[in-house]
Backbone bond lengths (Angstrom), bond angles and torsions (degrees), N, CA, C in turn:
res aa  C-N    CA-C-N  psi(-1)  N-CA   C-N-CA  omega(-1)  CA-C   N-CA-C  phi
1 M - - - 1.448 - - 1.525 109.76 -
2 A 1.307 116.14 131.25 1.455 120.86 176.65 1.519 108.76 -87.19
3 G 1.299 116.47 148.71 1.447 120.60 176.80 1.517 112.37 115.33
4 F 1.316 114.23 177.14 1.463 121.93 -177.95 1.517 108.98 -88.60
5 V 1.322 117.22 118.49 1.459 122.13 179.94 1.527 110.29 -131.74
6 S 1.316 115.84 155.51 1.457 125.77 177.40 1.531 110.89 78.82
7 H 1.315 116.13 -173.49 1.454 121.37 175.96 1.522 109.45 -143.60
8 F 1.323 114.65 150.83 1.459 122.26 -175.47 1.516 108.56 -142.49
9 T 1.323 116.48 144.60 1.463 120.99 175.87 1.520 108.22 -120.43
10 N 1.336 114.80 126.28 1.468 121.68 -179.45 1.522 109.30 -127.85
11 R 1.319 115.04 154.94 1.467 121.78 -178.62 1.533 109.99 -93.51
12 L 1.339 116.09 142.29 1.457 120.89 173.76 1.522 109.51 -72.93
13 D 1.330 116.21 146.81 1.458 119.37 175.56 1.530 109.20 -88.74
14 A 1.324 117.03 -178.66 1.468 122.05 -175.79 1.527 112.57 -62.98
15 K 1.338 117.48 -21.89 1.464 121.28 179.93 1.528 112.52 -95.18
16 G 1.335 117.38 8.95 1.453 120.58 178.18 1.518 114.30 78.81
17 R 1.334 116.26 20.75 1.461 120.93 179.30 1.519 109.60 -102.29
18 V 1.323 115.13 154.01 1.448 120.99 176.49 1.525 108.17 -137.67
19 S 1.307 115.45 146.37 1.459 120.79 178.65 1.523 109.93 -82.08
20 I 1.317 115.96 123.88 1.466 121.04 174.31 1.530 106.38 -72.49
21 P 1.332 118.55 135.41 1.470 119.55 -179.19 1.535 111.66 -52.95
22 A 1.324 115.54 140.71 1.465 120.93 -176.73 1.528 112.11 -56.15
23 S 1.327 117.70 -39.49 1.463 119.71 -179.47 1.532 111.11 -65.81
24 F 1.329 117.31 -33.43 1.470 121.01 177.36 1.527 109.81 -71.20
25 R 1.344 117.20 -40.44 1.466 120.15 176.96 1.521 110.82 -62.37
26 A 1.329 116.65 -35.77 1.471 120.14 178.78 1.528 110.87 -64.89
27 V 1.336 117.17 -39.40 1.470 120.97 177.60 1.525 109.79 -64.49
28 L 1.343 117.45 -44.86 1.459 120.94 178.79 1.524 110.85 -61.38
29 A 1.330 117.39 -41.37 1.466 120.89 179.71 1.524 110.78 -64.33
30 K 1.317 116.55 -43.51 1.465 120.93 178.74 1.529 110.97 -64.26
31 D 1.321 115.72 -34.46 1.460 123.48 178.71 1.529 111.46 -69.01
32 G 1.333 116.52 -24.56 1.454 121.15 178.90 1.509 115.38 84.86
33 Y 1.342 116.81 9.70 1.459 119.90 -178.67 1.522 109.41 -86.12
34 E 1.334 116.36 130.66 1.464 121.50 177.57 1.520 108.81 -87.97
35 G 1.297 118.06 111.80 1.460 121.51 -179.53 1.507 111.41 95.79
36 L 1.320 115.23 -143.27 1.455 121.14 -173.79 1.522 108.59 -149.52
37 Y 1.321 117.09 137.93 1.460 122.03 175.10 1.525 106.70 -102.00
38 C 1.335 117.81 127.84 1.469 122.55 -178.24 1.521 110.51 -130.43
39 I 1.337 115.63 136.33 1.458 122.22 176.72 1.532 108.05 -145.23
40 A 1.319 117.02 136.43 1.463 120.62 178.31 1.524 108.97 -61.62
41 S 1.318 116.92 132.57 1.459 121.34 177.27 1.525 109.11 -64.99
42 S 1.327 115.63 139.70 1.460 119.56 178.96 1.523 112.80 -83.87
43 H 1.338 117.17 -7.75 1.467 119.19 -175.56 1.526 114.25 -131.42
44 S 1.342 117.10 10.69 1.462 119.17 175.41 1.523 109.26 -157.28
45 A 1.328 116.27 169.07 1.464 122.24 -179.87 1.522 109.95 -85.75
46 A 1.315 115.80 46.02 1.462 122.56 -179.22 1.520 109.09 -128.01
47 V 1.322 115.46 167.47 1.453 121.97 172.89 1.525 106.98 -114.62
48 D 1.344 116.10 127.50 1.453 121.03 175.20 1.520 108.19 -78.53
49 A 1.337 115.84 137.36 1.459 120.31 -177.82 1.520 109.91 -141.61
50 G 1.304 115.61 153.17 1.460 119.93 178.40 1.508 110.98 168.37
51 G 1.322 114.29 -155.93 1.449 120.79 -177.25 1.512 111.20 -130.86
52 N 1.330 115.61 -134.57 1.462 120.87 -175.31 1.519 113.47 -61.19
53 D 1.313 118.30 -36.20 1.469 120.23 -179.17 1.528 111.18 -64.29
54 L 1.327 116.77 -43.41 1.466 120.58 176.17 1.527 110.51 -63.71
55 L 1.327 116.58 -45.15 1.459 120.08 179.51 1.531 111.40 -61.65
56 A 1.322 117.58 -36.57 1.472 120.90 177.82 1.523 110.83 -64.86
57 Q 1.325 117.42 -39.95 1.464 120.82 177.55 1.533 110.63 -63.12
58 I 1.317 115.73 -42.57 1.467 120.55 178.94 1.522 110.15 -65.24
59 Q 1.323 116.99 -44.68 1.456 120.55 -179.41 1.525 111.22 -63.01
60 T 1.331 117.31 -37.71 1.465 120.76 177.38 1.525 110.39 -60.35
61 R 1.314 117.11 -43.10 1.469 120.62 176.85 1.528 111.03 -62.30
62 L 1.322 115.41 -43.99 1.458 120.93 -178.15 1.528 111.71 -66.43
63 D 1.324 116.95 -35.50 1.469 121.64 -178.80 1.528 113.08 -64.86
64 A 1.325 117.51 -14.93 1.462 120.65 178.12 1.526 111.71 -73.24
65 F 1.332 117.44 -10.63 1.464 122.27 -178.48 1.522 109.61 -111.56
66 A 1.321 116.54 140.63 1.463 121.60 177.24 1.527 109.32 -64.25
67 K 1.337 115.77 133.95 1.461 120.61 177.84 1.525 109.83 -64.58
68 L 1.326 115.54 156.66 1.460 123.38 179.12 1.530 112.86 63.21
69 T 1.333 115.71 29.41 1.459 120.92 174.52 1.524 108.36 -117.10
70 P 1.327 117.46 158.09 1.471 119.57 178.72 1.536 112.93 -59.24
71 D 1.344 117.90 -37.80 1.466 120.06 -179.65 1.522 111.12 -66.50
72 H 1.336 116.45 -45.33 1.466 120.22 178.05 1.521 110.52 -59.95
73 D 1.332 116.39 -47.90 1.458 119.92 -177.21 1.528 112.08 -65.00
74 A 1.323 117.27 -38.66 1.468 120.05 178.46 1.523 110.58 -63.14
75 L 1.327 116.52 -44.49 1.454 119.99 179.42 1.532 111.22 -67.50
76 A 1.333 116.98 -39.98 1.465 120.54 178.82 1.528 111.16 -62.58
77 I 1.327 116.96 -42.06 1.471 120.12 177.61 1.522 110.48 -63.59
78 A 1.338 116.40 -43.40 1.469 120.52 -178.81 1.521 111.67 -65.15
79 L 1.332 117.32 -37.43 1.467 120.22 -173.67 1.527 114.36 -95.81
80 F 1.314 117.40 -30.64 1.462 119.43 -179.71 1.528 112.36 -111.21
81 G 1.320 116.66 -42.29 1.460 120.04 -177.06 1.516 113.68 -67.92
82 A 1.321 117.37 -26.61 1.465 121.42 -179.86 1.528 112.02 -98.52
83 S 1.316 117.16 8.50 1.468 120.92 -177.08 1.524 111.50 -91.35
84 E 1.317 114.83 170.56 1.465 122.45 175.11 1.514 108.15 -132.67
85 T 1.336 115.55 153.55 1.466 120.35 177.13 1.534 109.22 -129.71
86 P 1.327 116.36 73.02 1.468 118.87 -179.72 1.530 111.25 -66.98
87 K 1.302 114.71 150.00 1.467 121.10 178.03 1.521 109.86 -88.02
88 I 1.310 115.68 147.75 1.461 122.34 175.37 1.523 106.45 -98.81
89 D 1.333 116.83 125.27 1.466 119.13 -178.09 1.532 111.26 -77.09
90 G 1.305 116.77 176.63 1.455 122.93 -176.89 1.517 114.66 -61.87
91 D 1.333 116.87 -18.61 1.463 121.51 177.91 1.527 112.18 -98.31
92 G 1.352 116.98 8.83 1.461 120.74 177.47 1.510 114.55 80.30
93 R 1.350 116.26 19.75 1.464 120.42 -178.84 1.523 110.77 -103.15
94 V 1.326 114.08 154.64 1.460 121.84 176.23 1.524 107.52 -133.81
95 V 1.329 116.25 145.33 1.464 120.94 176.54 1.524 108.23 -78.94
96 I 1.321 116.07 131.60 1.462 121.38 176.06 1.531 107.09 -83.36
97 S 1.316 115.39 109.44 1.468 122.11 -174.10 1.527 112.28 -74.59
98 D 1.318 114.66 171.09 1.464 120.26 175.73 1.521 110.99 -62.61
99 M 1.335 118.15 -38.86 1.466 120.82 178.64 1.522 110.34 -58.78
100 I 1.324 116.40 -45.38 1.463 120.49 -179.57 1.530 110.18 -66.41
101 R 1.315 117.08 -45.58 1.472 120.86 179.29 1.531 111.34 -60.94
102 D 1.334 116.00 -45.96 1.465 120.08 -177.56 1.524 111.60 -64.00
103 H 1.312 117.60 -41.95 1.463 120.64 -176.23 1.532 112.43 -75.28
104 T 1.332 116.74 -34.13 1.463 120.26 -173.40 1.524 114.78 -100.15
105 G 1.329 117.00 -25.05 1.462 119.97 -174.36 1.523 113.08 83.56
106 I 1.320 117.39 14.50 1.470 121.32 -179.95 1.523 110.06 -63.16
107 T 1.340 114.78 136.47 1.462 120.53 175.18 1.521 110.30 -121.09
108 D 1.331 117.86 -68.16 1.465 119.50 -175.31 1.530 114.62 -122.38
109 Q 1.329 118.10 -10.25 1.458 121.68 178.30 1.519 109.75 -134.72
110 V 1.334 115.00 153.89 1.461 122.47 -178.39 1.523 108.51 -131.66
111 T 1.330 116.39 134.32 1.462 120.65 171.66 1.523 108.08 -107.13
112 F 1.330 115.24 129.53 1.458 123.31 174.99 1.526 106.55 -103.56
113 A 1.331 117.32 124.91 1.467 121.48 -178.52 1.530 109.28 -122.25
114 G 1.328 116.25 122.25 1.455 121.05 -179.61 1.514 112.63 -77.40
115 L 1.331 115.56 138.72 1.464 122.12 177.34 1.532 110.26 -128.72
116 G 1.309 117.35 28.26 1.458 120.93 179.66 1.508 112.19 85.22
117 Y 1.338 117.49 -90.60 1.460 121.44 -176.90 1.527 113.25 -80.28
118 K 1.332 116.77 -10.72 1.463 122.28 178.38 1.519 108.07 -148.07
119 F 1.338 115.48 173.16 1.461 119.00 168.86 1.513 107.53 -131.59
120 Q 1.320 115.28 164.88 1.453 120.40 178.31 1.518 110.14 -118.42
121 I 1.326 114.10 149.71 1.454 122.87 178.14 1.526 106.61 -108.86
122 W 1.336 116.84 125.16 1.469 123.27 -172.49 1.519 111.54 -132.15
123 E 1.313 116.02 155.27 1.458 122.51 161.62 1.530 104.23 -75.87
124 P 1.336 119.49 131.31 1.471 121.09 -170.31 1.526 116.36 -53.29
125 E 1.322 119.34 -45.02 1.467 120.04 -178.45 1.529 110.95 -67.22
126 R 1.315 116.44 -40.02 1.474 119.72 176.94 1.532 110.41 -63.08
127 F 1.325 116.69 -36.65 1.464 119.50 177.37 1.522 110.51 -64.37
128 R 1.331 118.17 -44.30 1.464 120.69 179.30 1.529 110.76 -58.28
129 E 1.337 116.31 -43.87 1.466 120.24 178.59 1.531 111.03 -64.40
130 H 1.323 116.14 -44.33 1.473 120.41 -179.84 1.528 110.69 -64.51
131 R 1.321 116.87 -41.33 1.470 120.63 -179.42 1.528 110.70 -62.07
132 A 1.323 117.23 -39.48 1.466 120.63 178.17 1.525 110.53 -64.26
133 E 1.333 117.15 -44.37 1.463 120.83 177.88 1.531 111.02 -66.23
134 A 1.324 116.78 -39.26 1.471 120.69 179.42 1.527 110.46 -63.85
135 A 1.332 117.32 -37.79 1.463 120.45 178.38 1.523 110.57 -63.82
136 K 1.336 117.28 -42.08 1.472 121.24 177.59 1.527 110.49 -62.79
137 R 1.323 115.46 -45.51 1.470 120.05 -179.34 1.526 110.61 -63.39
138 A 1.325 117.19 -44.28 1.467 121.08 179.82 1.524 110.78 -61.23
139 L 1.322 117.22 -42.93 1.464 121.02 178.22 1.524 110.58 -61.56
140 A 1.335 116.82 -42.88 1.463 120.67 178.73 1.527 110.68 -64.60
141 M 1.313 116.73 -41.42 1.470 120.25 179.34 1.529 110.45 -64.92
142 L 1.320 117.21 -42.28 1.464 121.21 -179.20 1.524 112.17 -68.05
143 S 1.327 116.50 -27.05 1.463 119.66 179.59 1.528 111.64 -89.33
144 G 1.354 116.55 4.30 1.453 120.52 175.71 1.508 115.00 90.07
145 Q 1.311 117.88 2.73 1.459 120.49 177.80 1.526 108.74 -82.84
146 V 1.299 116.19 145.38 1.459 120.92 176.87 1.518 108.04 -94.44
147 V 1.343 116.45 125.19 1.459 121.59 178.98 1.525 107.28 -124.93
148 P 1.344 117.75 102.49 1.467 119.46 -179.83 1.522 111.61 -60.28
149 A 1.325 116.60 143.05 1.460 121.65 179.70 1.522 111.72 -57.27
150 Q 1.316 117.79 -38.92 1.456 120.56 -177.84 1.519 111.54 -66.00
151 A 1.337 118.37 -27.17 1.460 121.11 178.72 1.531 110.82 -71.79
152 Q 1.328 116.34 -17.61 1.453 120.66 -179.80 1.526 112.93 -91.97
153 G 1.340 116.73 5.02 1.457 119.82 177.59 1.515 113.49 89.84
154 G 1.338 118.76 3.38 1.456 120.78 179.77 1.516 111.02 -81.45
155 L 1.301 116.18 163.93 1.453 121.77 176.43 1.505 108.88 -81.62
156 A 1.296 116.73 153.05 1.465 121.47 -179.60 1.502 111.76 -64.89
């Protein structure tokens, strides 16, 4: 299966770097993206991360709006202007920036969670809580019940 799968928790080193899981680095390498694209999630305390596949999904959303319009520019600022592109060093590590720390609450450990075309960066305890809620929501969705995102505590 291609894409980001599973989840991993790694510890930050003294310089604030963390090793991206090898399987995730392999997906990024296959994708051909140099480095990492990161944007704070609009609906959870996580940071969305990935490469060309994630950027293509974002661009597809953006392409639905006419260029040089207030709606296009607002979305472009939210999705590209507020993003970061940290470099991955030769040992597969990335520095956890202030933006990532502030949005996620990360202190000394990082959980990487695969979502197929992207992965998310989480503070481990927040990820455990989110995963439990996501499992409930998925079960409700699979059983045909409608569960609005806002009822799950996510942002609109």
